N, C-alpha and C positions, 0 to 999 in steps of 0.2 A: 678453894684458896682465893683470897681477895686479890684482885689485880692491882698493880702499882698505881694506876690512875685513881683508884678508889682510896688507896693509902694517901695519895697526894691531897685529895679532898679532905680527908680526916686531919692531915697535918696542917693544912691551911686553916681549918676550923679551929684547931688547937691554938695556932698562932693568933687567930682572931680573938680568941678568948683571953689572950694576954693583953688585949687592948692595943695591939700594934696598929700603926696607921695603914689606911688603904694603900698608900703608895708603897710601903714596905712589903705588904702582902702581894701586891702586883709584881714587885721585883722578884720575890721568892718564886712566884708562879712562872715568871718569864725565864728564870734561870733553870728551873727544874724540868719544865715540860720538854725542852729539846733533848735533855738527857734521857728521859723516859722514852721519847720517840726513837732515839738512837739505839737504846737497849732493845727495843722491840723489833726494829728493822734490821739492825746490823748483827745482833746477838740472839734474836728470838727469845728475849727475856721479857715476860709479862708479869711475873710475880716476884715478890721479895725473896722467896725461897730459891729462886733460880739465879740470883746474883752471885757471881764468883769473883775472886780476887783478880783474875785475868781481865774481866770485863772493865774493872776500874782502871787498870793499867792501859788498856786499849782506848778508853775514853780520853785519857790524857794525851795520847798520840793523836786522836781524832780532833780534839779541840785545838791542838797546836797547829793543825793544818788548815783550820777554817780561815776564811777571808771575809772582809766586810763588803759592802756594796761597791766600793771603789776597787775591789780586788786586792786590797792590802791585808796582811796578816792581822788578826785581832790583837789589840793592844794588851799588854800584860794585865793592866787594870781590868779590862773587860773579861779576860780569861778568869781572873780571880773573883770577879763578881759572879760568874757562872759557878765556879767551884765553891764559893762561900755558901751559895744557896743549896747546892747539892750536898755539901758536908752537913749542913743543918738538917736536911731531910734524912740523910743516912743515919745521923746521930739519933734522930727521933725513931727511926725504924729499929735501930739497935736497942734503944731504951725500952722499946715495946716487945723485944724478943723476936723480931722478924729476920734480922741478919746478925752476923758476927760482930762483936764489939769493936774489932780492929778495923773494920771496913772504912769508916769515915776518914780515918787518918791516911788511907791509901790515896785519897784524892788530895794531891799536893798543890799548894800555892806556887805560882811561878814568881821569880824575882822581878820586882818592879824597879825601873830606873829612878834615879833621883828626879825631883820635880824640875822640869825644864823652864827656862825663862819665859817661854811663851804661855805657860800656864798661870802666870801671875802678871797682872797689869799694874803699872805704876799708878799713883793717884792721878797724875795728869791724864793718863790714858783713860782711866775709869771715869773721871769727870767729863772728859770729852764724849765718851760713849753715852753716858747718862744724859748729857745735855742735848744730844742729837736724836734722842728717842722722840718721834712725833707724838705729841700729847694733845692733838686736836680732835681725837675721837675717843670713844669709851675704852677700847682695847689698848690704845696707845697710852692713855693716862694710867690705866691699870698696870701696864708693863713698867712704866716709869716708877710708880709707887712700889711695885714688887722689887725691882732691882735696886732701888735706893735703900729699901729695907734690908735686902740681902747683903749689900755692901756695908751698910752701917752696923749690922748685928753679927755677921759672920755665921748665921745659922745654916744648917743643912737644907737642901732643897725640900726634902720630905718634911722637915720641921716647918718650913715656910708655907708649903702647900697645905699642911695639916692645921694651920691656924684657923681659929674661929673668931667671930667678931668680939665675943666676950673675953677673949684671951688678951686683948689690948687695953691698957689703962692709959688714956691720954693725959690724965692729970699727973701721974707719976712718971710718965714717959718710959714705961716698961711693958713687956709682954710675957705671958706664960707660955713657954715652949715645951712641947713633949718630944723628947729625944729617944735615943736607942733604949730598948728595954722598958719603954713607957716611963722613963725617968723624966721628971719635970724640973725646970729651972726657970728663974726669972732673968730676963735679958733686957738691958737698957736699949732704948731707941734714940738715935741721934736726932738733933733738932731738924735738920734738913729732911731726913726720911720721915720724921713725925709729921711735918707740914704736908708733905705729899700724901701720906697715908690718911691724914685727917680729911683732906679735900676729897680723896678717893671714896672714903666711907660715906661722906655726907652728900657728895654731888655726882658720883659716878656709879658706885655700887647699886644704889636704888634703881637705876635704869637697866642694870644687868639682871637684877633679882626678878625671878618669876614666882617662886614659892616663898611665901612669907616665913615659912618654917625652916628655911635653909640658913644655917649658921656659918657656913664657910666664908672666910674673909675674902679670898680671891676667887672670883667667879668667871666661868667661861661665857660665851655668847648665849648659851642655852639656859643660863641661870644656875648651873650646877658647879660643884667644886672643880677648880682647874686641875687637870691631870698632868702628870710629869712629862709626858711626851709633848703635849702642847706647850708646856713651860720651856722645855728644852729647845723646841723650835723657835720660840720667842727669843731666847738668849742668842741662839745662832744667827737669827735674822738681824738683830741689832748689832752684833759684833761684826758680822760680815759687811755690814753697811760701811764700816770704817776700815775694812781690810784686816781686821784682827783675826788671826788664825788660832785654832786650838783652844778657843774660849768655851768653857762649860759653866754650868751653875756653880761647880766647886771652885772655879777661878775666883769668884767673888769672896768665898770663904778664905781661900789662901791669901788673896790680896788684902782683905781686912786684917787678918792675923799678922801678915808681914808688916803692914803700915803701923799697927799697934806696937809691935816689937821694935821697929825702927824708931818709933817715937818715945821709946823708953818705958813702955808699959811693963808692969810686974808680970813675970811669966805665969805665976799662979793665977793672977786675975784673968789673963788671956785663956788659960786652961779652963777656968770656970765659965767664962763667956762662951767658949766653943763647945763645952760639954764633954771634954775629954776626961778619961779616967786617970791618966798620968801625964806628968810633964814631958816624959820621953817622946810623946807623940808630936810635940811642938817642934822637934828638930826638922820636920818636913816643911814647916812654915817659916822658920827662921832663915830665910834666904837673904844673904848679904851680897850686894854687888861689889865689884872691885872698887868703886868709888867709896862705898861704905868702909871697906877695909883700909883704903888709903887714908881716909879721914881719921879713922881710929888709930892707925899706925902713926900718923903725924902728931896726933894729940897725945898719945900714950907712951910711945917709945922714948926712953931717956936720951938717946943719941939725937933724936929730932929736936928735943928741947934744948940741946947744947947750942943750937944756932941762935937762940934768942939772946 
């Protein structure tokens, strides 16, 4: 009987054959390995045939009681990231006849709260943070170019880190992005971000590059493709310098979408830019402040116009 760890390798190989990004595969592995370790130590389960319904219920209790390095309970989004990876793995096991078909659905997502104000930065806050990134060394200029591009385009962090040099067309100010499910889309690049990116490609990246055959757009100090953990640390470092709490790579995506919607952008165009399947997803980004609501109320309510 093949052990679960061997099934995990087969699963990741299958996912790799679908041309998923290295970052996505790393997230899958990161989510599933703790689950398999818990099954083995807490339930003495080492093969798919040994998995039972009760094990999946007990996992939900276990992950609900986990804490982060600061001793705080895991955020709902973090719990759902684990469970999303596990459900995908269990679905693959079910499709291949190793477990019951109903088992993946027993790993339930937890309810996530609405996006908090701290997870979105205003344009003034974003401009301040970007302008304070030290750009007097290779890593600093790379960081400025990356975050300018992230805020300008609203792409996902995995999409950003998965970019290759040939994906960017400086003449048309666009880039080819590979999103979820290996779906590709063309995304425009703003002029400010384009200027930073062009300087990075011409004057900074060559000094980071060690292997001429490396196509990754954003490189680490060893000349390889920048990984998510290093990128996350970069975002936290520059945000904390200004005392901004709760900022993550996804903050840039939310902030980009929010500013576009506030500026009157067509919702369908925003959906296409972000690579969403449906317009319903945009409700998470359409965050209006009380000032936005007051201005709309004063402009549109007929009783407010009676004063004129």
